[in-house]
C-alpha positions in Angstrom: -61.3 -18.8 36.8 -60.8 -18.1 33.3 -62.2 -15.3 31.5 -64.8 -16.0 29.3 -67.3 -14.2 27.1 -71.2 -14.6 28.2 -72.6 -12.0 25.5 -72.9 -14.7 22.9 -73.9 -18.3 22.9 -71.6 -21.2 23.3 -72.0 -24.5 22.2 -71.4 -26.1 25.3 -73.7 -24.2 27.2 -76.6 -24.6 24.6 -76.0 -28.3 25.1 -76.4 -27.9 28.7 -79.5 -26.0 28.4 -81.1 -28.9 26.4 -79.9 -31.6 28.8 -81.5 -29.9 31.6 -78.6 -28.2 33.2 -77.8 -25.2 35.0 -75.1 -24.1 33.6 -76.0 -21.6 30.6 -77.3 -17.9 30.6 -80.4 -16.0 29.0 -78.4 -15.6 25.7 -77.5 -19.8 25.6 -81.3 -20.3 26.3 -82.6 -18.0 23.6 -80.0 -19.6 20.7 -81.5 -23.0 22.1 -85.1 -22.0 21.7 -84.5 -20.5 18.3 -83.0 -24.0 17.1 -85.9 -25.6 18.8 -88.3 -23.5 16.8 -86.7 -24.9 13.6 -86.5 -28.4 15.1 -88.8 -28.9 18.4 -87.0 -32.3 19.3 -83.7 -31.0 19.2 -83.3 -31.4 22.9 -84.4 -34.7 22.9 -81.7 -35.5 20.3 -79.1 -34.3 23.1 -80.7 -36.6 25.8 -81.0 -39.4 23.3 -76.9 -38.9 22.7 -76.5 -39.0 26.6 -78.4 -42.1 26.7 -76.4 -43.4 23.7 -73.2 -42.5 25.6 -74.6 -44.7 28.9 -75.2 -47.8 26.8 -71.8 -47.5 24.9 -69.8 -47.2 28.0 -71.7 -50.0 29.7 -70.9 -52.3 26.4 -67.2 -51.6 26.7 -67.1 -52.0 30.5 -68.9 -55.4 30.2 -66.1 -56.2 27.7 -63.3 -55.5 29.9 -62.5 -51.9 29.1 -61.2 -49.8 32.0 -59.8 -46.8 30.4 -61.7 -43.9 28.8 -60.2 -41.0 26.8 -63.2 -38.7 26.2 -62.2 -35.7 23.9 -64.9 -32.9 23.5 -66.0 -33.0 27.0 -68.8 -30.6 27.0 -70.2 -29.3 30.4 -70.5 -32.0 33.0 -74.1 -32.7 33.7 -75.3 -36.2 34.8 -74.0 -39.8 33.6 -70.6 -38.4 32.5 -68.4 -41.1 31.1 -66.6 -41.3 34.3 -70.0 -41.7 36.3 -71.0 -44.4 34.0 -67.6 -46.4 34.1 -67.0 -46.4 37.8 -70.5 -47.2 38.6 -69.7 -50.1 37.0 -66.1 -50.8 37.4 -64.9 -48.4 40.2 -61.2 -48.8 39.0 -61.9 -47.3 35.7 -59.8 -44.3 34.6 -60.9 -41.4 32.4 -59.2 -38.6 30.9 -61.5 -36.0 29.7 -60.1 -33.3 27.0 -61.5 -29.8 25.8 -60.2 -26.8 24.9 -63.0 -24.6 26.0 -62.2 -22.2 28.8 -66.0 -22.6 30.0 -65.6 -26.5 30.3 -62.2 -26.3 31.8 -63.8 -24.2 34.7 -66.4 -26.3 35.5 -64.6 -29.9 34.7 -61.7 -29.3 37.6 -64.3 -28.9 40.3 -67.2 -31.4 38.9 -65.1 -34.3 37.4 -64.6 -36.4 40.5 -63.4 -39.9 40.7 -63.5 -43.3 43.0 -60.9 -43.9 45.2 -60.0 -47.1 43.0 -60.1 -45.2 39.7 -58.8 -41.8 38.2 -60.4 -38.6 36.7 -58.0 -36.3 34.8 -58.6 -33.5 32.6 -56.4 -32.2 29.9 -56.9 -28.7 28.3 -56.3 -29.6 24.5 -57.6 -29.5 21.2 -59.0 -32.5 19.4 -57.1 -31.2 16.0 -53.7 -32.0 18.1 -53.6 -35.5 18.9 -50.1 -34.9 19.1 -50.6 -33.2 22.4 -53.1 -35.2 23.6 -51.7 -38.4 23.4 -48.6 -37.9 25.5 -50.6 -35.9 28.0 -53.2 -38.6 28.5 -50.6 -41.2 29.0 -50.1 -39.8 32.5 -52.9 -41.4 33.5 -53.9 -44.1 30.9 -51.7 -47.2 29.9 -52.0 -47.2 26.0 -50.6 -50.6 25.8 -54.0 -51.8 27.2 -57.6 -51.0 25.3 -59.0 -47.4 25.6 -62.6 -46.3 25.0 -62.2 -43.1 22.8 -65.0 -41.3 23.3 -65.8 -38.3 20.8 -69.4 -37.5 21.3 -70.6 -34.4 19.2 -67.3 -32.9 18.6 -66.1 -33.9 15.3 -69.0 -32.2 13.7 -67.6 -28.7 14.5 -64.2 -29.6 12.6 -65.9 -28.5 9.2 -62.8 -29.6 7.0 -63.0 -33.0 6.3 -59.7 -33.6 5.7 -58.8 -32.1 9.3 -61.4 -34.2 10.9 -60.5 -37.5 9.4 -56.9 -36.8 10.2 -57.5 -36.2 13.8 -59.6 -39.0 14.5 -57.3 -41.6 12.6 -54.2 -39.9 14.8 -56.1 -40.7 17.9 -56.8 -44.2 16.9 -53.4 -44.7 15.7 -52.1 -44.2 19.3 -54.3 -47.1 20.8 -53.9 -50.8 21.3 -55.9 -53.3 19.4 -59.1 -54.3 21.4 -59.8 -50.7 22.0 -63.2 -49.0 20.8 -64.0 -45.8 19.2 -67.3 -44.5 20.3 -68.7 -41.5 18.0 -71.6 -39.3 17.6 -72.0 -36.8 15.0 -74.9 -34.2 14.1 -76.6 -35.0 10.6 -79.4 -33.2 8.3 -80.4 -36.6 6.9 -83.6 -36.8 9.7 -84.8 -33.0 9.1 -83.3 -32.0 6.2 -83.1 -28.2 5.5 -84.5 -26.9 8.8 -81.7 -28.7 10.6 -79.0 -27.0 8.4 -81.1 -23.6 9.0 -81.1 -24.5 12.7 -77.1 -25.1 12.6 -76.8 -21.6 10.5 -78.4 -19.7 13.0 -76.5 -21.3 15.8 -73.2 -20.2 14.2 -74.6 -17.0 13.3 -75.5 -16.1 16.5 -71.7 -16.9 17.8 -71.9 -20.4 18.5 -69.1 -22.8 17.1 -69.9 -23.6 13.5 -71.1 -27.4 13.1 -71.0 -29.5 9.8 -73.6 -31.8 9.2 -72.5 -35.3 7.8 -74.3 -38.1 6.2 -74.5 -41.8 7.7 -71.9 -42.8 4.8 -69.8 -40.1 5.9 -69.8 -40.8 9.4 -68.8 -44.2 8.9 -65.7 -43.1 7.0 -64.4 -42.4 10.5 -64.7 -45.8 11.6 -61.9 -47.0 8.9 -59.6 -49.2 10.6 -62.2 -50.5 13.2 -64.8 -53.4 12.8 -68.2 -51.4 13.1 -70.6 -52.9 15.9 -74.1 -53.8 15.0 -76.1 -51.9 14.3 -73.6 -49.8 12.7 -74.0 -46.1 12.3 -77.7 -44.9 13.1 -79.4 -42.6 14.9 -78.4 -42.6 18.4 -81.9 -43.6 19.9 -81.7 -46.6 17.7 -78.3 -47.8 18.7 -79.0 -51.1 21.0 -82.1 -49.2 22.6 -83.0 -50.9 26.2 -85.1 -48.3 27.8 -88.2 -50.3 26.9 -89.4 -48.2 24.1 -90.2 -50.2 20.9 -90.0 -47.6 18.3 -87.8 -44.9 19.5 -87.9 -41.9 17.3 -84.9 -41.0 15.2 -82.9 -37.8 16.5 -80.6 -35.7 14.7 -77.4 -37.2 16.0 -75.8 -40.6 14.5 -74.1 -42.6 16.4 -71.8 -45.6 16.2 -69.1 -48.0 18.1 -66.2 -49.5 16.4 -63.4 -52.1 17.8 -60.1 -51.4 16.7 -58.7 -54.8 15.4 
């Protein structure tokens, strides 16, 4: 078990708390509750993003994708990428990537695989695609389509040029027919209260967050064909849960196909 600090809140553990997980501490719950005091439906946004992941992975599997590179794994909860993919296609292979020692400690124990498929974990940083791709190639065949999953991670790269370079470099290593699945925090729904909530989490010691607009998020899909309905609040991306008018949440998401 790596050493890690439990005296300050940590983004993955706050997210775990909002998702109803048990891998969090009082300091994380306090930070999560403080954010929820600003934005009462912020935990709902976390759950909507996880539901988006399920729908997006299902869409990719339906189109023959059997490989996934999930960068910015976060703490395992329910309906992780490998669980969704291997439930539909047991032979699916998934490589998780994160550079958080807390995530590393849990991922090796919890991210299992079907006998037909394979699940692996890399301790690496989104901003170092040159390290991610060669290691992931031990598990994935980059001559075949891959689903690149970037859920709630690019918003932690506050420098625009660095963020765009990281996404573009990862896409450059993938075969045509691959997909980019990306979600990103925004302040377009809640405005200044969301910016204040993000500032408060950062001031408490959480990972800095850079909210971006829908137009700015669309720029990450350059080189892909965005699937309908484009970049929208996660709850409105092809909802299939019987809710006729899902409520907008603070995370936007989209899926793009690499041509």
